[in-house]
C-alpha positions in Angstrom: -11.5 66.6 -56.1 -12.6 63.9 -58.5 -16.2 63.2 -59.4 -16.1 59.9 -57.5 -14.9 61.6 -54.4 -17.6 64.3 -54.7 -20.3 61.6 -55.1 -19.0 59.6 -52.1 -19.0 62.7 -49.9 -22.5 63.6 -51.1 -23.8 60.1 -50.2 -22.1 60.2 -46.8 -23.8 63.5 -46.1 -27.2 62.0 -47.2 -27.3 58.4 -45.8 -31.1 58.1 -46.5 -30.4 58.6 -50.2 -27.7 56.0 -50.1 -30.0 53.5 -48.4 -32.7 54.2 -50.9 -30.3 53.6 -53.8 -29.1 50.4 -52.2 -32.6 49.1 -51.7 -33.4 49.9 -55.4 -30.3 48.1 -56.5 -31.1 45.0 -54.3 -34.6 45.0 -55.7 -33.4 45.0 -59.3 -30.9 42.2 -58.5 -33.7 40.1 -56.9 -36.1 40.7 -59.7 -33.4 39.8 -62.3 -32.6 36.6 -60.4 -36.3 35.7 -60.1 -36.7 35.7 -63.9 -33.7 33.5 -64.5 -33.8 29.7 -64.1 -30.4 28.0 -63.8 -32.0 24.6 -64.5 -33.3 24.4 -68.0 -34.8 21.4 -69.6 -31.5 19.9 -70.7 -29.2 19.7 -67.6 -27.3 22.7 -66.4 -28.5 25.5 -68.6 -30.2 28.9 -68.3 -33.9 29.6 -69.0 -36.6 32.1 -68.4 -39.3 31.8 -65.7 -42.1 33.9 -64.3 -42.0 34.5 -60.5 -45.1 34.0 -58.4 -47.0 37.1 -57.3 -46.2 36.3 -53.6 -42.5 36.2 -54.5 -42.8 39.7 -56.1 -44.5 41.0 -53.0 -41.8 39.5 -50.7 -39.0 40.9 -52.8 -40.6 44.4 -52.7 -41.1 44.2 -48.9 -37.5 43.0 -48.3 -36.1 45.8 -50.5 -38.3 48.5 -49.0 -37.3 47.4 -45.5 -33.6 48.1 -46.3 -34.4 51.9 -46.6 -34.6 51.9 -42.7 -31.6 49.6 -42.2 -29.5 52.3 -40.4 -32.2 53.4 -38.0 -33.5 50.0 -37.0 -31.1 47.3 -38.2 -32.5 44.5 -36.0 -36.1 45.2 -37.1 -35.1 45.3 -40.7 -33.2 42.0 -40.3 -36.3 40.5 -38.7 -38.5 41.7 -41.6 -36.2 40.5 -44.4 -35.5 37.2 -42.7 -39.2 36.6 -42.3 -39.8 37.4 -46.0 -36.9 35.0 -46.9 -38.4 32.3 -44.6 -41.8 32.6 -46.2 -40.3 32.4 -49.7 -38.3 29.3 -48.8 -41.3 27.3 -47.6 -44.0 28.5 -50.1 -42.4 29.2 -53.5 -41.2 26.7 -56.1 -39.1 27.8 -57.9 -37.6 29.9 -55.2 -36.9 33.7 -55.8 -33.7 35.3 -54.2 -35.5 37.1 -51.4 -32.7 36.1 -49.1 -30.5 38.7 -50.7 -32.3 41.4 -48.7 -31.6 39.4 -45.5 -27.9 39.1 -46.4 -27.7 42.9 -46.7 -29.6 43.4 -43.4 -27.4 41.0 -41.6 -24.3 42.8 -42.9 -25.8 46.1 -41.5 -26.4 44.5 -38.1 -22.8 43.3 -38.0 -21.5 46.8 -38.8 -23.6 48.6 -36.2 -23.4 46.2 -33.2 -20.7 44.5 -31.2 -19.0 41.2 -32.1 -20.8 39.0 -29.6 -24.2 40.3 -30.7 -23.3 39.9 -34.4 -22.4 36.3 -34.1 -25.4 35.4 -31.9 -27.7 37.0 -34.4 -25.8 35.6 -37.4 -25.9 32.0 -36.1 -29.6 32.3 -35.4 -30.3 33.8 -38.9 -28.0 31.2 -40.6 -29.7 28.3 -38.8 -33.3 29.4 -39.4 -32.8 30.3 -43.1 -30.6 27.3 -44.0 -32.9 24.9 -42.2 -35.9 26.3 -44.0 -34.1 26.1 -47.3 -33.1 22.5 -46.7 -36.7 21.5 -45.6 -38.6 23.4 -48.3 -36.0 23.5 -51.1 -35.0 21.0 -53.8 -33.6 17.6 -52.9 -31.1 16.5 -51.8 -31.0 18.7 -48.7 -27.3 19.5 -49.3 -28.1 20.9 -52.8 -26.1 24.0 -53.8 -29.1 26.3 -53.6 -29.7 25.2 -49.9 -26.1 25.5 -48.8 -25.7 28.8 -50.6 -28.0 30.5 -48.0 -25.6 29.3 -45.3 -22.5 30.6 -47.2 -24.0 34.0 -48.0 -25.2 34.8 -44.5 -21.9 33.7 -43.0 -20.0 35.9 -45.4 -22.3 38.9 -44.7 -21.7 38.5 -40.9 -17.9 38.2 -41.3 -17.7 41.1 -43.8 -19.8 43.4 -41.5 -17.7 42.5 -38.5 -14.5 43.3 -40.4 -15.9 46.6 -41.5 -16.9 47.5 -38.0 -13.5 46.5 -36.6 -11.8 48.7 -39.2 -14.0 51.6 -38.3 -13.2 51.2 -34.7 -9.5 50.9 -35.4 -9.5 54.1 -37.5 -11.6 55.9 -34.9 -9.1 54.8 -32.2 -6.2 56.1 -34.2 -7.9 59.4 -34.9 -8.8 59.7 -31.2 -5.2 59.0 -30.1 -3.9 61.6 -32.7 -6.4 64.2 -31.4 -5.5 63.4 -27.8 -1.8 63.7 -28.7 -2.4 67.0 -30.4 -4.4 68.3 -27.4 -1.5 67.2 -25.1 1.0 69.0 -27.3 -1.1 72.1 -27.2 -1.5 71.9 -23.5 2.2 71.3 -23.0 3.0 74.3 -25.3 0.6 76.5 -23.3 2.1 75.3 -20.0 5.6 76.0 -21.2 4.6 79.5 -22.4 3.0 80.2 -19.0 6.1 79.0 -17.2 8.3 81.1 -19.4 6.2 84.1 -18.9 6.3 83.6 -15.1 10.1 83.2 -15.2 10.4 86.4 -17.2 8.1 88.2 -14.8 10.3 87.1 -11.9 13.4 88.3 -13.7 11.8 91.6 -14.4 10.7 92.0 -10.8 14.2 91.1 -9.5 15.9 93.5 -11.9 13.5 96.4 -11.4 13.3 96.0 -7.6 17.0 95.8 -7.2 18.1 98.6 -9.4 15.3 101.0 -8.6 15.9 100.5 -4.9 19.5 101.5 -5.4 18.6 104.5 -7.6 16.1 105.6 -4.9 18.7 105.4 -2.1 21.4 107.2 -4.1 19.0 109.9 -5.3 18.0 110.5 -1.7 21.7 110.9 -0.7 22.3 113.3 -3.6 19.3 115.4 -2.7 20.4 115.5 1.0 24.0 116.6 0.4 23.6 118.6 -2.8 24.1 122.0 -1.1 26.7 121.3 1.5 28.8 118.5 -0.1 28.5 118.7 -3.9 31.3 116.2 -4.5 29.5 113.5 -2.6 26.3 114.4 -4.4 28.1 113.9 -7.8 29.3 110.6 -6.6 25.8 109.6 -5.6 24.5 110.7 -9.0 27.2 108.7 -10.7 26.0 105.6 -8.8 22.5 106.5 -9.9 23.6 106.6 -13.5 25.5 103.3 -13.2 22.5 101.6 -11.5 20.1 102.8 -14.2 22.5 101.7 -17.0 22.7 98.2 -15.4 18.9 98.1 -15.1 18.4 99.0 -18.7 21.0 96.4 -19.8 19.3 93.6 -17.8 15.8 94.7 -18.9 17.0 94.7 -22.5 18.4 91.2 -22.1 15.2 89.9 -20.3 12.7 91.5 -22.6 14.8 90.3 -25.5 13.7 86.7 -24.6 10.3 87.7 -26.0 11.7 88.4 -29.5 11.0 86.1 -32.3 13.8 83.8 -33.6 14.2 86.0 -36.7 14.3 89.3 -34.9 17.6 91.2 -35.1 19.8 92.0 -32.1 18.7 89.1 -30.0 20.6 89.1 -26.7 23.4 86.7 -26.3 24.6 87.6 -22.8 24.3 84.6 -20.5 22.0 84.9 -17.4 23.7 86.1 -14.3 25.0 83.6 -11.7 27.1 83.4 -8.6 30.2 84.3 -10.5 28.8 87.8 -10.4 28.1 87.8 -6.7 30.9 90.2 -5.8 29.7 92.6 -8.5 26.2 92.4 -7.1 27.5 93.0 -3.5 29.5 96.0 -4.8 26.4 97.7 -6.2 24.8 97.5 -2.7 28.0 98.7 -1.0 28.0 101.7 -3.4 24.5 102.4 -2.1 25.7 102.5 1.5 24.7 99.0 2.6 27.4 97.0 4.4 27.6 93.6 2.7 29.9 90.7 3.7 30.2 87.7 1.4 31.4 84.3 2.5 31.7 81.4 0.1 32.4 77.7 0.9 31.0 76.0 -2.2 34.5 74.8 -3.2 34.1 76.2 -6.8 31.1 74.0 -7.5 29.8 74.4 -11.0 26.0 74.7 -10.7 23.4 74.1 -13.4 22.3 77.2 -15.1 18.9 77.2 -13.5 20.3 76.7 -10.0 23.0 79.3 -10.5 20.4 81.9 -11.7 18.0 81.0 -8.8 20.8 81.4 -6.2 21.8 84.8 -7.7 18.2 86.1 -7.8 17.5 84.9 -4.2 20.5 86.9 -3.0 19.6 89.9 -5.1 16.1 90.0 -3.9 17.1 89.4 -0.2 19.7 92.3 -0.4 17.1 94.5 -2.1 14.7 93.9 0.8 17.4 94.7 3.3 18.2 97.9 1.4 14.5 98.9 1.4 13.3 97.7 4.8 16.1 97.1 7.2 17.0 100.7 8.1 20.0 102.9 7.4 22.4 101.2 9.8 21.7 97.7 8.6 24.4 95.2 7.8 23.9 92.1 5.6 25.8 88.8 5.5 25.7 86.5 2.5 27.0 83.0 2.6 27.0 80.3 -0.1 27.9 76.8 1.2 28.0 73.4 -0.5 26.4 70.8 1.8 26.3 67.3 0.4 24.1 67.2 -2.8 22.8 70.7 -2.1 24.1 74.3 -2.1 22.8 76.5 0.7 22.3 80.2 0.3 21.8 82.4 3.4 21.3 86.1 3.7 21.2 87.6 7.2 20.7 91.2 8.3 20.5 93.0 11.6 18.0 95.5 10.5 15.9 97.4 13.0 13.7 99.3 10.7 10.1 99.6 11.9 8.8 98.3 8.6 11.3 95.5 8.3 8.9 93.1 6.7 9.8 92.3 3.1 6.2 91.8 2.0 4.6 94.5 4.1 4.3 96.8 1.1 2.2 94.3 -0.8 5.1 93.1 -3.0 5.8 89.7 -4.3 9.6 89.4 -3.5 9.4 86.4 -1.1 6.7 84.7 -3.2 8.9 85.0 -6.3 11.9 83.6 -4.4 9.9 80.7 -3.1 8.5 79.9 -6.5 12.0 79.9 -8.0 13.4 77.6 -5.4 10.3 75.2 -5.4 10.5 74.9 -9.2 13.9 73.4 -8.7 12.8 71.1 -5.9 14.5 73.1 -3.3 13.3 74.7 -0.1 13.1 78.3 1.1 12.7 79.5 4.7 12.3 83.1 5.7 11.5 84.9 8.9 12.7 87.3 11.6 15.8 86.6 13.5 15.9 86.4 17.3 17.1 89.7 18.6 16.2 91.6 15.4 16.8 91.4 11.7 15.7 89.0 9.0 16.9 85.6 7.6 16.5 84.1 4.1 17.7 80.6 3.7 17.5 78.6 0.5 18.5 75.0 -0.1 19.0 74.2 -3.8 19.9 70.8 -5.2 23.0 70.7 -7.3 21.5 68.1 -9.6 18.0 69.3 -10.4 14.9 67.7 -11.8 12.2 70.3 -12.6 9.0 69.9 -10.6 6.2 68.3 -12.6 2.9 70.1 -12.8 1.1 67.6 -10.6 3.8 67.4 -7.9 2.9 69.0 -4.5 4.5 72.4 -3.9 
């Protein structure tokens, strides 16, 4: 940082010191001007003169008032303008007391709005110029008289320009800060949505596979002594389900890796193309599952494909857990106009056949997935027994905005 920059920052941090230095500089300039006479004895020449005691007092008062120009700009302008007015009508030759009024008018223009600036400037220009023309040298349009008008006008214009620039810079900084806050909020929102999505995936994976492991482990324990071959088959299914769970957990948790971490997962998210494989895992666990598709080979967006798969997975998991040992599930995927409809029915008769009776979040997770894609999900008991899950997902999706109703 250069010496000039350090000095500027020091003065900005101590405005009173800057105003005192400015007042001293203005006083020196006024005193120097009061001892110089531009009209010598032979035409336009320079001479030396002695200012009147009243002029010295008025110059001192005007310069001293500038020390308070930031705190009370209007009052300082009134004091310096009054001193200039008195100097104009009483002193001959005239001392440059109006210099303090010019600085005070500049300060008013910087610290107030435009309309106030020009009203005060017009009043100051009119009073001081009129006094200079009435009490100054003849003719009334002499350079000394019109100079007051020019200097006060330039002070008001310069102050207004400085104020406008400050407002412009402030507006730019404010927009930049607002944009930065918006980016940070958007980043936080995206992180929260990604965490929620990963949490849903983890729930779906764990609930599905652990339910299958639980069923097969129970079968193995039941037939271990009497039918060891069937027990081995059940344990093989347990091993397969646990391996699948680990693979999907590894892929899901791998999304949390940093971009430079090794062995990042590259396997695509599951979709309806793996529906038969999903149904097969439940069939191996003893659940009767029938699958019917009438979606005419529709290629779904990745988000819709994953949501449909997870809805079916969660619904079948609930059937496996809650519908009873003799339950049968029917899965259908149908393309209806701009939507794809996914339905999972079961005829379960278990006493606890309520997917959320255990305090879980299965239905809530399904509903959030579907709603995020602007779809609808309806769930509830079927007439005559069983449960129904029905999801309508748009083929062409537009993610729901944060302010949209759910």
